[in-house]
PDB file of N, CA, C and O in Angstrom:
ATOM      1  N   UNK A   1      13.004 -23.800-116.106  1.00  0.00           N
ATOM      2  CA  UNK A   1      12.577 -23.799-117.507  1.00  0.00           C
ATOM      3  C   UNK A   1      11.043 -23.778-117.589  1.00  0.00           C
ATOM      4  O   UNK A   1      10.355 -24.263-116.690  1.00  0.00           O
ATOM      5  N   UNK A   2      10.539 -23.224-118.653  1.00  0.00           N
ATOM      6  CA  UNK A   2       9.092 -23.130-118.835  1.00  0.00           C
ATOM      7  C   UNK A   2       8.487 -24.517-119.016  1.00  0.00           C
ATOM      8  O   UNK A   2       7.422 -24.809-118.474  1.00  0.00           O
ATOM      9  N   UNK A   3       9.172 -25.377-119.783  1.00  0.00           N
ATOM     10  CA  UNK A   3       8.661 -26.718-120.040  1.00  0.00           C
ATOM     11  C   UNK A   3       8.723 -27.597-118.797  1.00  0.00           C
ATOM     12  O   UNK A   3       8.165 -28.694-118.785  1.00  0.00           O
ATOM     13  N   UNK A   4       9.400 -27.121-117.749  1.00  0.00           N
ATOM     14  CA  UNK A   4       9.546 -27.914-116.540  1.00  0.00           C
ATOM     15  C   UNK A   4       8.206 -28.269-115.918  1.00  0.00           C
ATOM     16  O   UNK A   4       8.052 -29.337-115.325  1.00  0.00           O
ATOM     17  N   UNK A   5       7.225 -27.360-116.054  1.00  0.00           N
ATOM     18  CA  UNK A   5       5.923 -27.629-115.458  1.00  0.00           C
ATOM     19  C   UNK A   5       5.189 -28.722-116.228  1.00  0.00           C
ATOM     20  O   UNK A   5       4.461 -29.516-115.632  1.00  0.00           O
ATOM     21  N   UNK A   6       5.372 -28.768-117.537  1.00  0.00           N
ATOM     22  CA  UNK A   6       4.659 -29.756-118.347  1.00  0.00           C
ATOM     23  C   UNK A   6       5.380 -31.102-118.348  1.00  0.00           C
ATOM     24  O   UNK A   6       4.742 -32.149-118.459  1.00  0.00           O
ATOM     25  N   UNK A   7       6.696 -31.076-118.224  1.00  0.00           N
ATOM     26  CA  UNK A   7       7.483 -32.310-118.270  1.00  0.00           C
ATOM     27  C   UNK A   7       8.316 -32.422-116.990  1.00  0.00           C
ATOM     28  O   UNK A   7       9.532 -32.611-117.030  1.00  0.00           O
ATOM     29  N   UNK A   8       7.630 -32.300-115.866  1.00  0.00           N
ATOM     30  CA  UNK A   8       8.316 -32.246-114.577  1.00  0.00           C
ATOM     31  C   UNK A   8       9.064 -33.537-114.278  1.00  0.00           C
ATOM     32  O   UNK A   8      10.154 -33.503-113.705  1.00  0.00           O
ATOM     33  N   UNK A   9       8.493 -34.673-114.658  1.00  0.00           N
ATOM     34  CA  UNK A   9       9.109 -35.959-114.334  1.00  0.00           C
ATOM     35  C   UNK A   9      10.377 -36.180-115.152  1.00  0.00           C
ATOM     36  O   UNK A   9      11.340 -36.774-114.668  1.00  0.00           O
ATOM     37  N   UNK A  10      10.371 -35.697-116.400  1.00  0.00           N
ATOM     38  CA  UNK A  10      11.519 -35.941-117.277  1.00  0.00           C
ATOM     39  C   UNK A  10      12.696 -35.028-116.945  1.00  0.00           C
ATOM     40  O   UNK A  10      13.856 -35.414-117.083  1.00  0.00           O
ATOM     41  N   UNK A  11      12.374 -33.797-116.502  1.00  0.00           N
ATOM     42  CA  UNK A  11      13.445 -32.823-116.294  1.00  0.00           C
ATOM     43  C   UNK A  11      13.498 -32.321-114.851  1.00  0.00           C
ATOM     44  O   UNK A  11      13.930 -31.196-114.599  1.00  0.00           O
ATOM     45  N   UNK A  12      13.065 -33.143-113.917  1.00  0.00           N
ATOM     46  CA  UNK A  12      13.029 -32.710-112.520  1.00  0.00           C
ATOM     47  C   UNK A  12      14.418 -32.298-112.048  1.00  0.00           C
ATOM     48  O   UNK A  12      14.590 -31.202-111.515  1.00  0.00           O
ATOM     49  N   UNK A  13      15.415 -33.170-112.241  1.00  0.00           N
ATOM     50  CA  UNK A  13      16.765 -32.867-111.786  1.00  0.00           C
ATOM     51  C   UNK A  13      17.329 -31.670-112.536  1.00  0.00           C
ATOM     52  O   UNK A  13      18.010 -30.824-111.956  1.00  0.00           O
ATOM     53  N   UNK A  14      17.042 -31.608-113.815  1.00  0.00           N
ATOM     54  CA  UNK A  14      17.541 -30.510-114.641  1.00  0.00           C
ATOM     55  C   UNK A  14      16.971 -29.180-114.158  1.00  0.00           C
ATOM     56  O   UNK A  14      17.691 -28.185-114.085  1.00  0.00           O
ATOM     57  N   UNK A  15      15.681 -29.161-113.830  1.00  0.00           N
ATOM     58  CA  UNK A  15      15.047 -27.937-113.363  1.00  0.00           C
ATOM     59  C   UNK A  15      15.633 -27.486-112.030  1.00  0.00           C
ATOM     60  O   UNK A  15      15.841 -26.292-111.816  1.00  0.00           O
ATOM     61  N   UNK A  16      15.897 -28.425-111.141  1.00  0.00           N
ATOM     62  CA  UNK A  16      16.411 -28.062-109.822  1.00  0.00           C
ATOM     63  C   UNK A  16      17.743 -27.331-109.930  1.00  0.00           C
ATOM     64  O   UNK A  16      18.031 -26.436-109.135  1.00  0.00           O
ATOM     65  N   UNK A  17      18.558 -27.713-110.918  1.00  0.00           N
ATOM     66  CA  UNK A  17      19.869 -27.094-111.055  1.00  0.00           C
ATOM     67  C   UNK A  17      19.804 -25.820-111.890  1.00  0.00           C
ATOM     68  O   UNK A  17      20.697 -24.977-111.802  1.00  0.00           O
ATOM     69  N   UNK A  18      18.756 -25.672-112.701  1.00  0.00           N
ATOM     70  CA  UNK A  18      18.700 -24.556-113.639  1.00  0.00           C
ATOM     71  C   UNK A  18      17.740 -23.448-113.217  1.00  0.00           C
ATOM     72  O   UNK A  18      17.796 -22.350-113.771  1.00  0.00           O
ATOM     73  N   UNK A  19      16.863 -23.706-112.253  1.00  0.00           N
ATOM     74  CA  UNK A  19      15.854 -22.708-111.885  1.00  0.00           C
ATOM     75  C   UNK A  19      16.479 -21.379-111.487  1.00  0.00           C
ATOM     76  O   UNK A  19      16.067 -20.327-111.976  1.00  0.00           O
ATOM     77  N   UNK A  20      17.478 -21.418-110.597  1.00  0.00           N
ATOM     78  CA  UNK A  20      18.088 -20.175-110.136  1.00  0.00           C
ATOM     79  C   UNK A  20      18.753 -19.442-111.292  1.00  0.00           C
ATOM     80  O   UNK A  20      18.651 -18.219-111.397  1.00  0.00           O
ATOM     81  N   UNK A  21      19.436 -20.187-112.161  1.00  0.00           N
ATOM     82  CA  UNK A  21      20.100 -19.585-113.317  1.00  0.00           C
ATOM     83  C   UNK A  21      19.069 -18.956-114.248  1.00  0.00           C
ATOM     84  O   UNK A  21      19.285 -17.859-114.762  1.00  0.00           O
ATOM     85  N   UNK A  22      17.962 -19.639-114.467  1.00  0.00           N
ATOM     86  CA  UNK A  22      16.930 -19.114-115.365  1.00  0.00           C
ATOM     87  C   UNK A  22      16.361 -17.810-114.831  1.00  0.00           C
ATOM     88  O   UNK A  22      16.119 -16.879-115.599  1.00  0.00           O
ATOM     89  N   UNK A  23      16.143 -17.735-113.519  1.00  0.00           N
ATOM     90  CA  UNK A  23      15.605 -16.515-112.918  1.00  0.00           C
ATOM     91  C   UNK A  23      16.582 -15.366-113.100  1.00  0.00           C
ATOM     92  O   UNK A  23      16.189 -14.275-113.514  1.00  0.00           O
ATOM     93  N   UNK A  24      17.858 -15.603-112.793  1.00  0.00           N
ATOM     94  CA  UNK A  24      18.859 -14.551-112.940  1.00  0.00           C
ATOM     95  C   UNK A  24      18.983 -14.130-114.392  1.00  0.00           C
ATOM     96  O   UNK A  24      19.125 -12.943-114.687  1.00  0.00           O
ATOM     97  N   UNK A  25      18.932 -15.100-115.306  1.00  0.00           N
ATOM     98  CA  UNK A  25      19.052 -14.816-116.735  1.00  0.00           C
ATOM     99  C   UNK A  25      17.869 -13.986-117.212  1.00  0.00           C
ATOM    100  O   UNK A  25      18.043 -13.036-117.976  1.00  0.00           O
ATOM    101  N   UNK A  26      16.677 -14.337-116.769  1.00  0.00           N
ATOM    102  CA  UNK A  26      15.477 -13.593-117.161  1.00  0.00           C
ATOM    103  C   UNK A  26      15.533 -12.165-116.633  1.00  0.00           C
ATOM    104  O   UNK A  26      15.205 -11.219-117.349  1.00  0.00           O
ATOM    105  N   UNK A  27      15.954 -12.010-115.367  1.00  0.00           N
ATOM    106  CA  UNK A  27      16.057 -10.677-114.775  1.00  0.00           C
ATOM    107  C   UNK A  27      17.080  -9.840-115.531  1.00  0.00           C
ATOM    108  O   UNK A  27      16.848  -8.659-115.788  1.00  0.00           O
ATOM    109  N   UNK A  28      18.210 -10.442-115.887  1.00  0.00           N
ATOM    110  CA  UNK A  28      19.255  -9.702-116.601  1.00  0.00           C
ATOM    111  C   UNK A  28      18.749  -9.232-117.957  1.00  0.00           C
ATOM    112  O   UNK A  28      19.072  -8.127-118.391  1.00  0.00           O
ATOM    113  N   UNK A  29      17.953 -10.070-118.631  1.00  0.00           N
ATOM    114  CA  UNK A  29      17.389  -9.678-119.929  1.00  0.00           C
ATOM    115  C   UNK A  29      16.413  -8.520-119.746  1.00  0.00           C
ATOM    116  O   UNK A  29      16.450  -7.553-120.506  1.00  0.00           O
ATOM    117  N   UNK A  30      15.541  -8.612-118.742  1.00  0.00           N
ATOM    118  CA  UNK A  30      14.567  -7.553-118.501  1.00  0.00           C
ATOM    119  C   UNK A  30      15.268  -6.240-118.175  1.00  0.00           C
ATOM    120  O   UNK A  30      14.867  -5.184-118.664  1.00  0.00           O
ATOM    121  N   UNK A  31      16.304  -6.299-117.357  1.00  0.00           N
ATOM    122  CA  UNK A  31      17.051  -5.087-117.006  1.00  0.00           C
ATOM    123  C   UNK A  31      17.711  -4.496-118.243  1.00  0.00           C
ATOM    124  O   UNK A  31      17.688  -3.282-118.447  1.00  0.00           O
ATOM    125  N   UNK A  32      18.303  -5.363-119.074  1.00  0.00           N
ATOM    126  CA  UNK A  32      18.977  -4.889-120.284  1.00  0.00           C
ATOM    127  C   UNK A  32      17.989  -4.201-121.223  1.00  0.00           C
ATOM    128  O   UNK A  32      18.278  -3.134-121.764  1.00  0.00           O
ATOM    129  N   UNK A  33      16.824  -4.816-121.414  1.00  0.00           N
ATOM    130  CA  UNK A  33      15.802  -4.226-122.287  1.00  0.00           C
ATOM    131  C   UNK A  33      15.305  -2.905-121.709  1.00  0.00           C
ATOM    132  O   UNK A  33      15.100  -1.939-122.443  1.00  0.00           O
ATOM    133  N   UNK A  34      15.112  -2.866-120.394  1.00  0.00           N
ATOM    134  CA  UNK A  34      14.628  -1.653-119.737  1.00  0.00           C
ATOM    135  C   UNK A  34      15.624  -0.513-119.900  1.00  0.00           C
ATOM    136  O   UNK A  34      15.241   0.609-120.232  1.00  0.00           O
ATOM    137  N   UNK A  35      16.903  -0.799-119.666  1.00  0.00           N
ATOM    138  CA  UNK A  35      17.946   0.222-119.812  1.00  0.00           C
ATOM    139  C   UNK A  35      18.027   0.683-121.261  1.00  0.00           C
ATOM    140  O   UNK A  35      18.153   1.877-121.532  1.00  0.00           O
ATOM    141  N   UNK A  36      17.954  -0.267-122.192  1.00  0.00           N
ATOM    142  CA  UNK A  36      18.006   0.074-123.614  1.00  0.00           C
ATOM    143  C   UNK A  36      16.839   0.979-123.996  1.00  0.00           C
ATOM    144  O   UNK A  36      17.004   1.917-124.776  1.00  0.00           O
ATOM    145  N   UNK A  37      15.660   0.695-123.444  1.00  0.00           N
ATOM    146  CA  UNK A  37      14.479   1.514-123.728  1.00  0.00           C
ATOM    147  C   UNK A  37      14.668   2.930-123.189  1.00  0.00           C
ATOM    148  O   UNK A  37      14.335   3.900-123.869  1.00  0.00           O
ATOM    149  N   UNK A  38      15.195   3.052-121.985  1.00  0.00           N
ATOM    150  CA  UNK A  38      15.421   4.375-121.400  1.00  0.00           C
ATOM    151  C   UNK A  38      16.398   5.179-122.241  1.00  0.00           C
ATOM    152  O   UNK A  38      16.174   6.361-122.499  1.00  0.00           O
ATOM    153  N   UNK A  39      17.481   4.541-122.670  1.00  0.00           N
ATOM    154  CA  UNK A  39      18.485   5.226-123.492  1.00  0.00           C
ATOM    155  C   UNK A  39      17.864   5.670-124.817  1.00  0.00           C
ATOM    156  O   UNK A  39      18.125   6.774-125.294  1.00  0.00           O
ATOM    157  N   UNK A  40      17.052   4.812-125.397  1.00  0.00           N
ATOM    158  CA  UNK A  40      16.430   5.136-126.685  1.00  0.00           C
ATOM    159  C   UNK A  40      15.469   6.317-126.540  1.00  0.00           C
ATOM    160  O   UNK A  40      15.414   7.183-127.413  1.00  0.00           O
ATOM    161  N   UNK A  41      14.718   6.354-125.448  1.00  0.00           N
ATOM    162  CA  UNK A  41      13.752   7.431-125.244  1.00  0.00           C
ATOM    163  C   UNK A  41      14.454   8.759-124.967  1.00  0.00           C
ATOM    164  O   UNK A  41      13.965   9.813-125.374  1.00  0.00           O
ATOM    165  N   UNK A  42      15.575   8.717-124.289  1.00  0.00           N
ATOM    166  CA  UNK A  42      16.275   9.949-123.927  1.00  0.00           C
ATOM    167  C   UNK A  42      17.027  10.546-125.110  1.00  0.00           C
ATOM    168  O   UNK A  42      17.217  11.760-125.173  1.00  0.00           O
ATOM    169  N   UNK A  43      17.455   9.709-126.040  1.00  0.00           N
ATOM    170  CA  UNK A  43      18.244  10.215-127.164  1.00  0.00           C
ATOM    171  C   UNK A  43      17.363  10.822-128.257  1.00  0.00           C
ATOM    172  O   UNK A  43      17.876  11.293-129.273  1.00  0.00           O
TER     173      UNK A  43
END
């Protein structure tokens, strides 16, 4: 999580379990937006 750096002590355990999920989620969003942009430009 982004707030993990500012509130590391409060959400340390939460960040450890969510970091990998957040990365995959962010990548999936970027890929989706990229594909959507390509489709929009081609049409």
